[in-house]
N, C-alpha and C positions, 0 to 999 in steps of 0.2 A: 679855713685858711687862706689861705688871700690867692687867686688867684698873677700876681705881679702889678707890676707898673707902668707906665707909661711914661715920655719926658713930655708930653702936651700933642697937641699934635700936631704930621709932619708938614713945614714950609713947603710949597710943586711949584714946581710949575713940566705945564705940556710942551711936549717938545712933536714937532713933526715931521722933523724933514726926510726923513725916510723914508714918512708913508706911512710911519706907524703910531696910528690916531691910541697905543697904549703906554710909551716912552714915556718917563718923567720923570724929570731932574731933582730932588732930594734939595733943596734949599739954604737948608740952615740945620747941623749939627740936630739927631731924635735919635732915642734908644727907646731901649722898654730893659725894663728887669725881668726876668723871672723869676718864679716860689723861690728858688737855690739859692735868690741874692746874682745871680751869671748877668752878667748887665749885656744887652745886645745893642753893639751903634753902628749908628747908621750912617756915618758925616757928610756932611753937603760937598753936595757934588757927584753925588751916587747916580748912577739913571735903573731903575726900578720898572716894572712894565706887568705884573700882577697874573705872570704867567704858569706858575706853577702848577694847574688845576689843568688836565686837559681843557680844550677846547670844546670834545664831543662832551664833556661831562657841567660845560658852562647852566644847560637847561635846568640840570638836576642839585647841586651844590650854589651856586652862582658867577657870576662872571668876571671878570678884575674891578675894584673900587666899586663892590658895592654893597652894602650891607653894616652893618656893625666890624665885620672882619678886614675892614678898608687902614685901619692904622699894621695890625696885624700881615700884613699880606708883604708890605712898604720893610713891614723891619728883617720879615722873611727873605723878599727877594734878597735884599742887600748879608743877608748871613750866606745863603746858598750856592756854594762853590767856594765863596772866603778861602780862605787858608789854616788850618787848622779847626775849619767846622766842619764836621762828621754833616753828611746829608741826615742823615737820621736827629742828630742833634737834635738841627736846624727843624725840619714836622716838626716834631717834641714841643720842642718850641711856640710855633703855628700855633698847635690847640692851647696852649696857656694863655696863651696873647687872646685869643678868639674869646676866651673868658675875660682872661682881662677887657677885653673894647666892649664889654654886653654881652655874645650872643648863647643862647641859649644854649644848656652842655648838651644837646645833642644835632643841634646844629653845627658847635665847635665837634665833634665827631666824626661828623660827614664829610667836613671841612678839613676835620684830617687824614681823611681817609683817601679825600682827593689829591691832598698833596704827595699820597704815598704811594696811591694808582699813579700818578704822576711819574714820581720818581721809577717809580719799572717799570711804565710804558718807556719811557728811553733810556734804555737797555735789555730792553726782556724785544726777543724774537717774538711776533708776532705770529700764532697755534695758527690761528685759519688760513687755509690754504682761498686764495683769491679765483674768484670761480673765474672756467675758462673763457674768454672775449668779453673779460669785465673792461665797463664804458671806461678809455682815461680822462682824468681826473679834473682839466679842461670841459668836457664830455658832455659833467654828472650833473644833474638836472639837481637846484637849490635843494638842503638836506637830506640827500641821499648819504649816505657816508660807508667809508670801505670798510673792509676786514679785520684792519686795524681799528682804528673807531670802534663798531659793533664788539670788535672782544675788549677794548674798553672801555665802553663802559656796561656788560657786561660783568665781566669784574669786579670792577665801581656798586655794579646793581651790588654781587653777593654777600660786600665787605659788608654796603649798607642796610642790608637785611640785618644778617650776622650784630651789625651795632646799636639798631634800634633796640632788640634784646638785650644787651648785654645793661653790665651797672658804666659808672659815669669814674670805676677806676680807671686810672692812665692804662696800668700794665693790666686792666685784662684790657682794654679797650686794645693797644697794642701787641699784645698777644692773637686777638681775632684777626686782628688788620694780621699780622704776620701770614700767620697761616694762609690767609687766603692767601694773600700772595707765593705764601712756598716760600721764605725766608723762616731766618730760629731768631723771634728774640734774642734783645741783647738779653 
């Protein structure tokens, strides 16, 4: 079964006016056609930043714009928040786009888990209580993680271990991730 196809490689330019060195502007229309035949468009002028996976997971999953999932990240960024597109639809598309971009199945599963945990963490309160007298962010040591970052990493690690033992069937992958995030699969 085909995992879909891209229109080619996206043409982009880096933007750094606001000090964020991850922002890029797409210069020419770009698209991904998923296995179901749905076309995911990225119009020229779209700003993307590859930030759907939380920073605390970059050392485990991969940082923005690296590896074979770069094109999938561009399409995913454009899809997230687009009117008429559910986040879960965009995340599922990302999984197949990772495969279409050449990611091995295990990597695609782990990247998918990363974007799902990213969505979960942006809509969920942290369960861990900050210790009394916690050091303010401005005084944290390099690499020292906040309670929220620790919880995100722990949740992702649990899911990753479960996915390594699961099949490559997307419905099963979705069930594993949804159950681990306390959600019901669609």
